[in-house]
N, C-alpha and C positions, 0 to 999 in steps of 0.2 A: 110670664105667669103672674096672676095678680089675684088679690084677694081683698075683702072689705071688711072694715070694722066699724060697727054700729051704723054706717051710711053707706048705702051703696052707690051714691052719687061722687064719693071720695075713694076710689080704688087706692090701694097700697101695692105696687108692683114689687116682684122679687126678680131681681136679674141675677143669673148665674152663668158664670164661666166655666166650662167643663173642658178637660182634655179628652179629646175624641175617642182615643182607644182605651185609655184605663177609666173613663169617666170620672176622674177626680177632679173634685172642685178646685179651681185656680184662683178663683175671687167672686165676691157675690155683693149685691147692695140691695137693701130694702128701702123703699121711699118711691118719692115721684119718677115718672118716666120721662125725664127731661134730657137735653142735649147733654147738660153738665153731670147729671147722674150717671147716664150710659158712658161718657167721656172716662170717667174715673176707673170702670171696670175695662173699657177698651184699651187704654192706656196701658194697664198693667198685662195686658195680654201682648201689646205691640212691643213691649220691652223684651219678651221672649222670641221675637222673631219668627213668629208663624208662617207655615206655608199656606194655611188656609183658616177663615175664620167663618163660621157658618151662624147665620141670623135669620130673624124672621123678616118680614117684607116692611117693617118700619122704615119711613124715608130719613130718619136721623142717622142710620148707622152707615149711609151713603157719604156723609160729610164726617164722619169719624175714622171710617175703615178704607185703608187705600184699595182700589178697585182690584189691583191684581191678586190680593188675598181675600176678597170677599166673595162669598157665595150666600145666596138667599135658598134655603131647604127648608120650608116651615116645617113638613112632615117627618123629616129627621129629629128635629127637636122634640116633637110628639111621641115617636119612637122610644128615646132615652126617657121621657118622664113616665111611660107607661111601662118601662122596665124591659120592653123587648128587644131580642138581638137580631 
């Protein structure tokens, strides 16, 4: 998810890691969407030995998340944010 403050050419990204069943926020980051910033959130998730990590189709995730736990399901993320079940 992203937002803009004052200037639309410089978006601010909000990266949120949520537990799938409870939708509890595990970690978050606000700032640029770079490999370094995403890595900070992904590393926290990987410490918990997850069975699946669902992301959007951003290519940076492929280098940060092991393929055996990485799933790309962009509409699942949309459903969570709209509050649908």
